[in-house]
MMTF fields as JSON, N, C-alpha, C and O atoms, coordinates in Angstrom:
{
  "mmtfVersion": "1.0.0",
  "mmtfProducer": "UNKNOWN",
  "numBonds": 355,
  "numAtoms": 356,
  "numGroups": 89,
  "numChains": 1,
  "numModels": 1,
  "chainsPerModel": [1],
  "groupsPerChain": [89],
  "chainIdList": ["A"],
  "bondAtomList": [4, 2, 8, 6, 12, 10, 16, 14, 20, 18, 24, 22, 28, 26, 32, 30, 36, 34, 40, 38, 44, 42, 48, 46, 52, 50, 56, 54, 60, 58, 64, 62, 68, 66, 72, 70, 76, 74, 80, 78, 84, 82, 88, 86, 92, 90, 96, 94, 100, 98, 104, 102, 108, 106, 112, 110, 116, 114, 120, 118, 124, 122, 128, 126, 132, 130, 136, 134, 140, 138, 144, 142, 148, 146, 152, 150, 156, 154, 160, 158, 164, 162, 168, 166, 172, 170, 176, 174, 180, 178, 184, 182, 188, 186, 192, 190, 196, 194, 200, 198, 204, 202, 208, 206, 212, 210, 216, 214, 220, 218, 224, 222, 228, 226, 232, 230, 236, 234, 240, 238, 244, 242, 248, 246, 252, 250, 256, 254, 260, 258, 264, 262, 268, 266, 272, 270, 276, 274, 280, 278, 284, 282, 288, 286, 292, 290, 296, 294, 300, 298, 304, 302, 308, 306, 312, 310, 316, 314, 320, 318, 324, 322, 328, 326, 332, 330, 336, 334, 340, 338, 344, 342, 348, 346, 352, 350],
  "bondOrderList": [1, 1, 1, 1, 1, 1, 1, 1, 1, 1, 1, 1, 1, 1, 1, 1, 1, 1, 1, 1, 1, 1, 1, 1, 1, 1, 1, 1, 1, 1, 1, 1, 1, 1, 1, 1, 1, 1, 1, 1, 1, 1, 1, 1, 1, 1, 1, 1, 1, 1, 1, 1, 1, 1, 1, 1, 1, 1, 1, 1, 1, 1, 1, 1, 1, 1, 1, 1, 1, 1, 1, 1, 1, 1, 1, 1, 1, 1, 1, 1, 1, 1, 1, 1, 1, 1, 1, 1],
  "groupList": [{"groupName": "MET", "atomNameList": ["N", "CA", "C", "O"], "elementList": ["N", "C", "C", "O"], "formalChargeList": [0, 0, 0, 0], "bondAtomList": [1, 0, 2, 1, 3, 2], "bondOrderList": [1, 1, 2], "singleLetterCode": "M", "chemCompType": "L-PEPTIDE LINKING"}, {"groupName": "GLU", "atomNameList": ["N", "CA", "C", "O"], "elementList": ["N", "C", "C", "O"], "formalChargeList": [0, 0, 0, 0], "bondAtomList": [1, 0, 2, 1, 3, 2], "bondOrderList": [1, 1, 2], "singleLetterCode": "E", "chemCompType": "L-PEPTIDE LINKING"}, {"groupName": "ILE", "atomNameList": ["N", "CA", "C", "O"], "elementList": ["N", "C", "C", "O"], "formalChargeList": [0, 0, 0, 0], "bondAtomList": [1, 0, 2, 1, 3, 2], "bondOrderList": [1, 1, 2], "singleLetterCode": "I", "chemCompType": "L-PEPTIDE LINKING"}, {"groupName": "ASP", "atomNameList": ["N", "CA", "C", "O"], "elementList": ["N", "C", "C", "O"], "formalChargeList": [0, 0, 0, 0], "bondAtomList": [1, 0, 2, 1, 3, 2], "bondOrderList": [1, 1, 2], "singleLetterCode": "D", "chemCompType": "L-PEPTIDE LINKING"}, {"groupName": "ALA", "atomNameList": ["N", "CA", "C", "O"], "elementList": ["N", "C", "C", "O"], "formalChargeList": [0, 0, 0, 0], "bondAtomList": [1, 0, 2, 1, 3, 2], "bondOrderList": [1, 1, 2], "singleLetterCode": "A", "chemCompType": "L-PEPTIDE LINKING"}, {"groupName": "LYS", "atomNameList": ["N", "CA", "C", "O"], "elementList": ["N", "C", "C", "O"], "formalChargeList": [0, 0, 0, 0], "bondAtomList": [1, 0, 2, 1, 3, 2], "bondOrderList": [1, 1, 2], "singleLetterCode": "K", "chemCompType": "L-PEPTIDE LINKING"}, {"groupName": "LEU", "atomNameList": ["N", "CA", "C", "O"], "elementList": ["N", "C", "C", "O"], "formalChargeList": [0, 0, 0, 0], "bondAtomList": [1, 0, 2, 1, 3, 2], "bondOrderList": [1, 1, 2], "singleLetterCode": "L", "chemCompType": "L-PEPTIDE LINKING"}, {"groupName": "VAL", "atomNameList": ["N", "CA", "C", "O"], "elementList": ["N", "C", "C", "O"], "formalChargeList": [0, 0, 0, 0], "bondAtomList": [1, 0, 2, 1, 3, 2], "bondOrderList": [1, 1, 2], "singleLetterCode": "V", "chemCompType": "L-PEPTIDE LINKING"}, {"groupName": "ARG", "atomNameList": ["N", "CA", "C", "O"], "elementList": ["N", "C", "C", "O"], "formalChargeList": [0, 0, 0, 0], "bondAtomList": [1, 0, 2, 1, 3, 2], "bondOrderList": [1, 1, 2], "singleLetterCode": "R", "chemCompType": "L-PEPTIDE LINKING"}, {"groupName": "GLY", "atomNameList": ["N", "CA", "C", "O"], "elementList": ["N", "C", "C", "O"], "formalChargeList": [0, 0, 0, 0], "bondAtomList": [1, 0, 2, 1, 3, 2], "bondOrderList": [1, 1, 2], "singleLetterCode": "G", "chemCompType": "PEPTIDE LINKING"}, {"groupName": "SER", "atomNameList": ["N", "CA", "C", "O"], "elementList": ["N", "C", "C", "O"], "formalChargeList": [0, 0, 0, 0], "bondAtomList": [1, 0, 2, 1, 3, 2], "bondOrderList": [1, 1, 2], "singleLetterCode": "S", "chemCompType": "L-PEPTIDE LINKING"}, {"groupName": "ASN", "atomNameList": ["N", "CA", "C", "O"], "elementList": ["N", "C", "C", "O"], "formalChargeList": [0, 0, 0, 0], "bondAtomList": [1, 0, 2, 1, 3, 2], "bondOrderList": [1, 1, 2], "singleLetterCode": "N", "chemCompType": "L-PEPTIDE LINKING"}, {"groupName": "THR", "atomNameList": ["N", "CA", "C", "O"], "elementList": ["N", "C", "C", "O"], "formalChargeList": [0, 0, 0, 0], "bondAtomList": [1, 0, 2, 1, 3, 2], "bondOrderList": [1, 1, 2], "singleLetterCode": "T", "chemCompType": "L-PEPTIDE LINKING"}, {"groupName": "TYR", "atomNameList": ["N", "CA", "C", "O"], "elementList": ["N", "C", "C", "O"], "formalChargeList": [0, 0, 0, 0], "bondAtomList": [1, 0, 2, 1, 3, 2], "bondOrderList": [1, 1, 2], "singleLetterCode": "Y", "chemCompType": "L-PEPTIDE LINKING"}, {"groupName": "PRO", "atomNameList": ["N", "CA", "C", "O"], "elementList": ["N", "C", "C", "O"], "formalChargeList": [0, 0, 0, 0], "bondAtomList": [1, 0, 2, 1, 3, 2], "bondOrderList": [1, 1, 2], "singleLetterCode": "P", "chemCompType": "L-PEPTIDE LINKING"}, {"groupName": "HIS", "atomNameList": ["N", "CA", "C", "O"], "elementList": ["N", "C", "C", "O"], "formalChargeList": [0, 0, 0, 0], "bondAtomList": [1, 0, 2, 1, 3, 2], "bondOrderList": [1, 1, 2], "singleLetterCode": "H", "chemCompType": "L-PEPTIDE LINKING"}, {"groupName": "GLN", "atomNameList": ["N", "CA", "C", "O"], "elementList": ["N", "C", "C", "O"], "formalChargeList": [0, 0, 0, 0], "bondAtomList": [1, 0, 2, 1, 3, 2], "bondOrderList": [1, 1, 2], "singleLetterCode": "Q", "chemCompType": "L-PEPTIDE LINKING"}],
  "groupTypeList": [0, 1, 2, 3, 3, 1, 4, 5, 1, 6, 7, 8, 1, 2, 9, 10, 4, 2, 11, 1, 10, 7, 1, 11, 10, 12, 5, 7, 4, 1, 4, 2, 1, 8, 6, 8, 1, 4, 9, 13, 1, 0, 1, 6, 12, 6, 8, 6, 1, 2, 9, 6, 8, 14, 15, 4, 9, 3, 1, 3, 10, 1, 10, 1, 4, 4, 11, 6, 11, 6, 12, 1, 1, 3, 6, 16, 7, 6, 16, 8, 0, 5, 2, 8, 2, 3, 14, 1, 7],
  "groupIdList": [1, 2, 3, 4, 5, 6, 7, 8, 9, 10, 11, 12, 13, 14, 15, 16, 17, 18, 19, 20, 21, 22, 23, 24, 25, 26, 27, 28, 29, 30, 31, 32, 33, 34, 35, 36, 37, 38, 39, 40, 41, 42, 43, 44, 45, 46, 47, 48, 49, 50, 51, 52, 53, 54, 55, 56, 57, 58, 59, 60, 61, 62, 63, 64, 65, 66, 67, 68, 69, 70, 71, 72, 73, 74, 75, 76, 77, 78, 79, 80, 81, 82, 83, 84, 85, 86, 87, 88, 89],
  "secStructList": [7, 7, 7, 7, 2, 2, 2, 2, 2, 2, 2, 2, 2, 2, 2, 2, 2, 2, 2, 2, 2, 2, 2, 6, 7, 2, 2, 2, 2, 2, 2, 2, 2, 2, 2, 2, 2, 6, 6, 7, 7, 7, 7, 7, 7, 7, 7, 7, 7, 7, 7, 7, 7, 7, 7, 6, 6, 1, 6, 6, 6, 6, 1, 7, 7, 7, 7, 7, 7, 7, 7, 2, 2, 2, 2, 2, 2, 2, 2, 2, 6, 6, 7, 7, 7, 7, 6, 6, 7],
  "xCoordList": [8.856, 10.171, 10.074, 9.23, 10.914, 10.986, 11.874, 12.941, 11.415, 12.263, 12.589, 11.801, 13.744, 14.17, 13.484, 12.809, 13.665, 13.008, 13.429, 12.623, 14.689, 15.17, 14.43, 14.019, 14.262, 13.547, 12.083, 11.512, 11.477, 10.084, 9.934, 8.977, 10.888, 10.841, 11.002, 10.327, 11.886, 12.074, 10.806, 10.45, 10.129, 8.866, 7.823, 7.079, 7.767, 6.833, 7.143, 6.233, 8.434, 8.834, 8.389, 7.936, 8.518, 8.072, 6.574, 6.119, 5.81, 4.361, 3.997, 3.11, 4.678, 4.418, 4.775, 4.044, 5.899, 6.319, 5.31, 4.991, 4.808, 3.802, 2.519, 1.924, 2.092, 0.892, 1.036, 0.122, 2.177, 2.414, 2.442, 1.956, 3.002, 3.048, 1.644, 1.357, 0.778, -0.602, -1.311, -1.988, -1.159, -1.821, -1.367, -2.171, -0.1, 0.46, 0.475, 0.985, -0.073, -0.072, -1.1, -2.289, -0.634, -1.573, -2.462, -3.62, -1.934, -2.748, -3.902, -5.028, -3.621, -4.68, -5.705, -6.909, -5.234, -6.15, -7.014, -8.211, -6.418, -7.176, -8.225, -9.346, -7.866, -8.81, -9.971, -11.122, -9.669, -10.724, -11.638, -12.857, -11.064, -11.872, -12.787, -13.943, -12.271, -13.11, -14.265, -15.373, -14.017, -15.1, -16.158, -17.356, -15.709, -16.656, -17.485, -18.694, -16.817, -17.532, -18.559, -19.58, -18.294, -19.225, -20.327, -21.213, -20.273, -21.329, -21.048, -21.977, -19.827, -19.467, -18.507, -17.691, -18.62, -17.63, -16.849, -17.398, -15.583, -14.729, -14.217, -13.857, -14.191, -13.541, -12.404, -12.629, -11.205, -10.023, -9.392, -9.054, -9.241, -8.559, -7.473, -7.752, -6.241, -5.117, -4.611, -4.404, -4.418, -3.898, -2.469, -2.203, -1.565, -0.158, 0.336, 0.232, 0.867, 1.496, 2.95, 3.268, 3.812, 5.237, 5.787, 5.661, 6.39, 6.997, 8.509, 9.071, 9.155, 10.608, 11.198, 10.602, 12.366, 13.116, 14.59, 14.971, 15.415, 16.843, 17.441, 16.899, 18.571, 19.3, 19.727, 19.866, 19.933, 20.315, 21.598, 21.77, 22.5, 23.761, 23.661, 24.618, 22.522, 22.363, 22.158, 21.747, 22.451, 22.394, 20.987, 20.835, 19.952, 18.574, 17.912, 16.691, 18.674, 18.131, 17.096, 16.321, 17.066, 16.087, 14.821, 13.957, 14.689, 13.483, 12.329, 12.506, 11.158, 9.962, 10.08, 10.619, 9.567, 9.603, 8.432, 7.406, 8.591, 7.539, 6.568, 6.967, 5.312, 4.292, 3.668, 3.409, 3.43, 2.767, 1.598, 1.79, 0.403, -0.791, -1.415, -1.915, -1.387, -1.926, -3.062, -2.997, -4.1, -5.182, -4.779, -3.775, -5.55, -5.28, -5.372, -4.593, -6.318, -6.434, -5.187, -4.701, -4.671, -3.439, -2.311, -1.592, -2.16, -1.089, -1.24, -0.25, -2.488, -2.721, -2.358, -1.75, -2.729, -2.4, -0.89, -0.343, -0.219, 1.234, 1.894, 2.863, 1.369, 1.932, 1.776, 2.701, 0.598, 0.396, 1.322, 1.69, 1.695, 2.61, 4.066, 4.995, 4.245, 5.577, 6.357, 7.572, 5.607, 6.213, 6.15, 5.078, 7.316, 7.391, 7.469, 8.226, 6.693, 6.72, 7.369, 6.934, 8.402, 9.104, 8.647, 9.057, 7.799, 7.264, 8.305, 8.047, 9.463, 10.504, 11.27, 11.955, 11.156, 11.955, 11.281, 11.8],
  "yCoordList": [54.177, 54.603, 55.992, 56.233, 56.892, 58.242, 58.232, 57.618, 58.922, 59.054, 60.526, 61.399, 60.793, 62.176, 62.814, 62.137, 64.11, 64.864, 64.386, 64.375, 63.993, 63.508, 62.227, 62.077, 61.31, 60.065, 60.353, 59.734, 61.279, 61.655, 62.181, 61.842, 63.015, 63.557, 62.45, 62.459, 61.504, 60.381, 59.539, 59.08, 59.335, 58.59, 59.349, 58.744, 60.668, 61.482, 61.341, 61.235, 61.34, 61.185, 59.831, 59.743, 58.792, 57.464, 57.48, 56.985, 58.042, 58.132, 58.922, 58.524, 60.038, 60.85, 60.093, 60.153, 59.379, 58.615, 57.527, 57.312, 56.842, 55.796, 56.418, 55.893, 57.529, 58.211, 58.653, 58.46, 59.245, 59.676, 58.49, 58.587, 57.381, 56.181, 55.699, 55.343, 55.693, 55.264, 56.258, 55.864, 57.551, 58.585, 58.566, 58.816, 58.278, 58.335, 56.987, 56.878, 55.981, 54.649, 54.56, 54.795, 54.221, 54.042, 52.825, 52.814, 51.808, 50.626, 50.979, 50.523, 51.789, 52.206, 53.048, 52.838, 53.999, 54.854, 54.038, 54.294, 53.057, 52.207, 51.378, 51.217, 50.858, 50.065, 50.927, 50.49, 52.148, 53.067, 53.401, 53.453, 53.628, 53.936, 52.77, 52.974, 51.553, 50.373, 50.27, 49.886, 50.608, 50.618, 51.657, 51.391, 52.845, 53.895, 53.46, 53.688, 52.833, 52.346, 51.289, 51.146, 50.552, 49.535, 50.144, 49.431, 51.471, 52.153, 52.372, 52.63, 52.278, 52.444, 53.61, 53.911, 54.247, 55.221, 54.555, 53.781, 54.86, 54.209, 55.203, 56.333, 54.763, 55.52, 54.644, 53.533, 55.146, 54.376, 54.972, 56.155, 54.141, 54.545, 53.533, 52.352, 53.992, 53.135, 53.584, 54.773, 52.627, 52.943, 52.441, 51.251, 53.352, 53.009, 53.259, 54.368, 52.223, 52.355, 51.973, 50.888, 52.85, 52.588, 52.461, 53.373, 51.328, 51.105, 51.151, 50.608, 51.788, 51.903, 51.254, 51.271, 50.692, 50.168, 50.331, 50.385, 50.411, 50.576, 49.355, 48.254, 49.56, 48.437, 47.489, 47.903, 46.236, 45.233, 45.611, 45.23, 46.344, 46.726, 47.935, 48.251, 48.619, 49.814, 49.429, 48.31, 50.374, 50.077, 49.796, 49.091, 50.322, 50.096, 48.965, 48.966, 48.014, 46.97, 46.094, 45.417, 46.091, 45.267, 46.042, 45.533, 47.255, 48.032, 47.426, 46.454, 48.003, 47.441, 47.307, 48.182, 46.199, 45.939, 46.648, 46.899, 46.964, 47.625, 46.587, 45.481, 46.949, 46.068, 46.727, 47.93, 45.947, 46.416, 45.477, 44.324, 45.964, 45.144, 45.443, 46.544, 44.461, 44.632, 43.654, 42.497, 44.128, 43.238, 42.522, 42.87, 41.539, 40.838, 41.813, 41.721, 42.741, 43.759, 44.636, 44.951, 45.027, 45.827, 45.088, 45.669, 43.814, 43.024, 42.915, 42.967, 42.763, 42.667, 43.974, 43.96, 45.097, 46.401, 46.582, 46.993, 46.276, 46.411, 45.497, 45.883, 44.289, 43.343, 43.894, 43.809, 44.461, 45.036, 46.23, 46.526, 46.913, 48.047, 47.575, 48.383, 46.249, 45.638, 46.023, 46.219, 46.128, 46.369, 45.05, 44.479, 44.585, 43.311, 43.545, 44.399, 42.796, 42.848, 41.572, 40.472, 41.715, 40.563, 40.38, 41.148, 39.373, 39.196, 38.768, 38.837, 38.332, 37.851, 38.987, 38.767, 40.194, 41.312, 41.931, 42.887],
  "zCoordList": [-52.63, -53.04, -53.647, -54.51, -53.216, -53.764, -55.002, -55.014, -56.045, -57.232, -57.424, -57.059, -57.992, -58.165, -59.37, -60.147, -59.512, -60.585, -61.971, -62.901, -62.105, -63.405, -63.799, -64.95, -62.852, -63.133, -63.455, -64.353, -62.734, -63.007, -64.432, -65.128, -64.863, -66.221, -67.257, -68.286, -66.991, -67.917, -68.016, -69.101, -66.902, -66.91, -67.728, -68.5, -67.563, -68.373, -69.858, -70.681, -70.2, -71.599, -72.152, -73.293, -71.356, -71.79, -72.055, -73.086, -71.134, -71.325, -72.572, -73.326, -72.791, -73.987, -75.254, -76.243, -75.231, -76.414, -76.747, -77.916, -75.731, -75.967, -76.507, -77.448, -75.922, -76.387, -77.841, -78.643, -78.181, -79.564, -80.517, -81.644, -80.076, -80.92, -81.26, -82.403, -80.261, -80.5, -81.406, -82.356, -81.115, -81.912, -83.365, -84.262, -83.612, -84.962, -85.678, -86.793, -85.05, -85.646, -86.771, -86.556, -87.962, -89.075, -88.838, -89.255, -88.179, -87.876, -86.942, -87.141, -85.926, -85.001, -85.752, -85.605, -86.556, -87.325, -88.275, -88.398, -88.948, -89.862, -89.117, -89.599, -87.954, -87.171, -86.684, -86.699, -86.251, -85.814, -86.981, -86.818, -88.153, -89.334, -89.695, -90.064, -89.589, -89.879, -88.883, -89.258, -87.628, -86.639, -86.998, -86.901, -87.414, -87.804, -89.014, -89.07, -89.971, -91.155, -90.783, -91.456, -89.717, -89.242, -88.38, -87.909, -88.172, -87.437, -85.958, -85.193, -85.549, -84.14, -83.953, -84.824, -82.82, -82.38, -81.262, -80.478, -81.199, -80.231, -79.21, -79.541, -77.972, -76.916, -76.404, -75.924, -76.51, -76.141, -74.893, -74.852, -73.891, -72.672, -72.389, -72.182, -72.379, -72.014, -70.661, -70.417, -69.798, -68.472, -68.396, -68.568, -68.14, -68.077, -66.66, -66.136, -66.059, -64.752, -64.914, -65.401, -64.513, -64.612, -63.198, -62.381, -62.929, -61.626, -61.76, -62.711, -60.823, -60.856, -59.61, -58.533, -59.783, -58.648, -58.961, -60.131, -57.951, -58.182, -58.868, -58.777, -59.561, -60.147, -59.036, -57.885, -59.368, -58.381, -57.654, -56.496, -58.29, -57.682, -56.77, -56.062, -56.771, -55.942, -54.485, -54.175, -53.597, -52.174, -51.665, -50.667, -52.319, -51.876, -52.637, -52.797, -53.104, -53.97, -53.281, -53.956, -51.955, -51.261, -50.941, -50.227, -51.451, -51.216, -52.0, -52.735, -51.838, -52.445, -53.963, -54.641, -54.476, -55.913, -56.581, -55.95, -57.84, -58.615, -59.169, -59.534, -59.225, -59.781, -60.996, -60.998, -62.01, -63.212, -63.453, -63.84, -63.229, -63.407, -64.759, -64.987, -65.659, -66.996, -67.227, -66.812, -67.889, -68.286, -69.571, -70.192, -69.961, -71.219, -72.393, -73.342, -72.33, -73.381, -73.451, -74.537, -72.28, -72.236, -72.941, -73.754, -72.63, -73.224, -74.734, -75.464, -75.21, -76.645, -77.347, -78.417, -76.744, -77.329, -77.378, -78.401, -76.278, -76.253, -77.272, -77.926, -77.405, -78.378, -79.796, -80.603, -80.097, -81.425, -81.657, -82.794, -80.574, -80.686, -80.652, -80.656, -80.62, -80.585, -79.328, -79.363, -78.194, -76.892, -76.131, -75.931, -75.714, -75.008, -73.516, -73.054, -72.765, -71.305, -70.81, -71.152, -70.013, -69.456, -68.016, -67.146, -67.739, -66.388, -65.368, -64.166, -65.811, -64.91, -64.234, -63.235, -64.774, -64.254, -63.07, -62.494]
}
């Protein structure tokens, strides 16, 4: 599915907002500090895939559906960030 430039920019904004949330999270910073105090350095990689599809009322509603593949770790991180994933959508 092709998305327009406006949608692409909105997706970039979502990614930036999530990245800033993680970077500015005191809980994340505290957890990283506790790891350092325990003698470990942490490398954090979050993989974000955003899938888009038209609203059900749009003319292309039968086009390909978006898939979001998350690991259990991904879900735990999102849950701690108070981001809810609805698998039914």
